[in-house]
Steps between C-alpha positions, in 0.01 A plus 500: 500500500632843405567733796556874535665709757296807404277572806500859619261763623386590151379148446239554771170626367205621719153513373270574787449528873428237771237587763222293346691186566432517871138575442448211258759237585312217326554661164871431551498190708260318268372162613746491793266740678577681831526183703813300575561433127480869437744569774753266357437658155698800624810279530440359156486846347843591637651162431374520140697818449818326610416208280475739209859610573618137500319430169685805356822331589570701814513309837449143598382521859161619647450483876188582705529548877209496741587742796385498854311826462271359235686654202642312203816594308592372154866530391661428170839544328377660179615836368310707763204723425625835363520766759584799281258785438242487220613708210161599358127440522258572791752365749801687390739544785375209714700191565423221260490259803231711661294520174519125461371440853243782507345519150287252321597430137864596576791269435766381254273246323330720245785473251714209382837651600498451878295175500452290192287258691316570834212379711400853572259650251378844625755600752252484788663229713731694726264795533213271604715375789569859600132593480398199722784543761535725791877526433748412229881504520719468194874461486675492164863390448636646188805698375697429816233653745201386703206731446202511738147624475227463762130545426204505735118523485403822680153638596380861459286691746188334351643155538557441126802277455758578247739210435856530381599835663887531496587538866863434413568631150756307292843533647834312511556289808843359437748371248518153366704307246399594141457140421233473780169605334139426565180617670336433837135588547356464851128572568255492795155418366212717613293239689187712492468423122523120546313231694567141620349189347193540726436855388631658823765757548861405522668541831836440316586393142425134442806424287527133408826335452329221317334734248827683445713181477254338241509819288882532507554127440281511186668828384832333511389247243369776277819705533780242500827622642335757720516431885186585685535527878270577796616587850266481803647738758171545696566287808821344650764366273487583129366239259613520139406300199624518137401365165684499170427269201726451203251269311223754465139387474599145414604474864167632604313243295716217638424617854130526441485143361723342749199345686383301193639275236613654169385353170811660342790727614435869536525667156644852513507780241727807498531738204453847355283629218556866424489678833311224680679253715343173626586263773243219520456134605236230502454162666241236455413298819343166555196637688532876426257759369518789260694780680635800322706773686627807347740789579564814297806704581517316828140582593258213555200497257248276684249549223746398223519701190654507156825332603305204638296483186807491281672224704189282502438546128863406422497185710158398366598535135839316563333200659222484244759505220701228675179283525400545142848434351516168696144390418415456861134588456215273374308576191278802518639580844568865557828590663500582870425871577674729736286376791605136433867579458518702821265283704794377714737780421646761742667789319668823604579777242703809583542770244708823499384765257499880463181697542293234686128553482311354792135469583484775763770619744477164685663352202302179508503428132745582221331656196787570245387335174857449377576275798282226349667466166851552637462252780364248252791574264746404786321195636368318188827413333661414847206270591495337159879432525460362856233258384720377220806457715326328795286224349422309813361791717353662190286190450386502858383859460330419175323198654386705790347766271328229287362332813364834629339583156337148474367534858352833415347404161346168601256678735332724241148422642611610841658813372186583302285452816744729693477780241116475489484540878742787519402670174117480537442441865215258399424406857484850631305812469628754239827314493549550878454239778187513700686527823681819403349820647646751255572865568336781318831658369353843579800636679847647452651258748687189370248224458552183711407130469484391862554114546348388829495159667169316467131603471469638852777754462387585154142583623630721784749660265223605269359713778840635603633595161484823297310370186624793289850341474502171691381177342469188723567139386474221759752220466388128529747359751874511440606570144682233304871499497497589128875531454534170306143412426340459154295784368182294534544441868595861550184619320277260689634629831547871427226557243317767704817695559614469142163616368488786747840633393399483130856489367537120427788280621805338345562563133169696484583732793476872413573740788333786306167315541526475883164642622634657818795699610612259762428174692476505871506167688295515827613192693515425873812602692569142592715235328212382270455864387865535415483171308202634297704812420792290381278282280338810337844638437610166340190501270549860381883461464465176299193568279484880477848615394572863590197556728690455828818670356275812416420557862142408486481235777435614852403326817303621809667502837223410744585497869533165681483614867320765695484626853385808692772716631423811712153510347608474144451202274844376372544288185817305438591350159648160593658289775829685474329838543302362801818373669679829438202700638485286813871544551448879483205484733599238765233621754211459260250257653196527267396209276694465178248359254565327178283662233235307307566427136374745235197279454397549861546880503203728466491779241636767735795277601565403143515867392824524704646248252344638186430875564691824503694415815608153375854383465599327175826384356610472144678200347809657339731305274835675540709199410340275235790249510458441866124467464532244229712284726283554805184403302671178387596416861168589662253378232692244296482125527799448735388510854862484629555841354212639709638321792845652461350849446301465827802386701720774365262766620355360808812373670292195594558131432242256371509158679362169398270307729526764776868412586749760578 
C-alpha cells in the first residue's frame, strides 16, 4: 500500500460546528444507542482514528487503558495529529488538533493525500467523543515535542452545557525524541447522557474488558501486523492483554471453526484490483450454516454490502463451473445456487477502499457499487484455481453443495405450501393472524410489535398498551429453537409472528416490508423469560438477516422483586439487584416479594413494563464475528459447547449423579 508523509495543518478541513451532537447523540451513535454499547462506541471512534493511521502505513501499536477515575485513554504510535494553526477557512488561527476534536466534519480524510484508505467517513468520530464527554485531554508527540490540549464541558448561567471548551489551550509540555511520534486521547464520558442496561443512570462507567478484548482481538485479524492492547488499571495490579495476527482473516475463520469439523481446509484470498484491496477467507464445516461477515476499511458491516455480494457471486460461479465441467449433475438438474453452496460455509471478507459509502453513520452496510465487481474479479480466478489444484477437498465442497441443492428441490410441495401461507395468509384475517391485536399506526412514535407470553398476558397487555403505536401478539409457549430447523417446521411454529411482521423469512425476507419499527419482547424476568428472549433472537438472527443488526429488536426489563421501604414501593430487576439492595439496606425487615409473571399482572402493573416509565434494552450487534460463534455454541447441535460456555461464565462445575 502506498503511504505518504504529508499530514500537516492545511490537510485539516472543517465544515461545521458541534453542539447538536450532544442534543441528539443517537444520530451519531447509531444502533449502539446510549446504553453500555454506546458508551463503548466512544472508545471505538478514537481507536478507529488510530487504525486509520496504521492503514496509512504509520504506526503498528494501539493501546487502550481503563483508568481508575472512569476515563479511557487510547494511545498510538502514528504520525501524531497536526498541532499547527489552520491557515485559512472559518477556523483560521486555531490549532488543527483543537479543530479535529471540537468540530464535526473536520479531519484529514476528505482528500486522498493524508489517508488513501480510512474507516472514518465524515470526520465526526473524535468530535462526537468530545461532545459526549465532560473532559478530553489530548497529547501529541511530533517534531520532537509533546503537545497538550485539555477540553472540558462547561455550563453557562442558564445551565446550558457547551462541550469542548479549551481550558488548557494547545501548548508544549516537554521534548521527546523526534522518532517518538503518536497521539494519546483521554476522555471522561458524561454519564448523564448514558444509561445502564436496565435503563438507569450510571454511577460509574460500565467498561467491559470482555467487550473491548473481543473487539481488539477481531481487529487484529482484520489489520494483520498491528498490535492491539488493552490495559486495565482500575483496581489493584495492572492487567494487560495484547493481540496481533499475521495471517489476517484466515486466522479468524480458523478460530471460528475450531469447534467443528472442516469439510476442507480454510481457503483464503488476498489481492488488489485497482484501488481496492481484499483479504478474505471461507471454510465449509460438517454441520455448519451460512454465515457471512464483512469488514470495510476495518469497520464491521453486520448488514453486509457490496463486498459480500461480490465474494458470494464469485464463489458461486466458480463452484457451478467446476460442477458443470466435471458432469457432476444429473440430467435436467439445475446447478446449486448461492444458498446451496454457502449452506455450510463461513466466510469473512475485509476490503480496503477509498471513499467508502456506508448506509448511515453507523456504517452497518457497505454501498460502494465498484466493490462488487472488483471483489468478484479478485476472488473468482483464485477460487477456480484452488478447485483445480485441490481435487479431493474440492469434490467434498461440490458434493456438499449438490446434497444441499437436492435436499432443497425435493421438497417443492412443502416450499409451495410455505409460500402460500406466508404470501397469502390463507388461515388469517386480511393476511394477519387472528391473535394479533394490531396498532392503528396513528402516531409519530416508533411502532412496536410486542411479543408477550401466553394468552393471559396478551389479554392484560391489550388493556395496558397504547394502541396508537403498540401491537400485541401472544406467543404459544416457548418458541422453537429455529437455528437449525427446516423452513417448514419454522413456519408451523412461528407462523403468527412471521405473518405479523409481514417481511417474510429466509430467501424471501425483505426488511423494507417489515410492518413495524421495532419488536419488543415482553417476557418474565425469570430464567424462562430469558430463554424465550434468546429463542426469539435465534429465530430473527437465523431467518431474518439484517433485522437484529439494524437495531430493531428490543426487550422489556420487568422487575422480579418488590418491597416497601420507608413508605415507597421499590422494584428490583433481578436476583443480583435484590442482593445488592439488601446489602445496602441491612436493617430492612419488610417482606421481599417475588413478583408475579406478566400474565398475572393487572393492567396498571403491566403499564410499568409497557408504558412511558418502562425500561427496555436493545439487542446491539457490535461484533458480528463473535455473535456468529456464540450463536453456534448456544443454539447449535453440540450440547458440549453450551456446557463449556456455561462453565466459562458461571465458574461452576457440572457433576454427574450428584457426586462432587
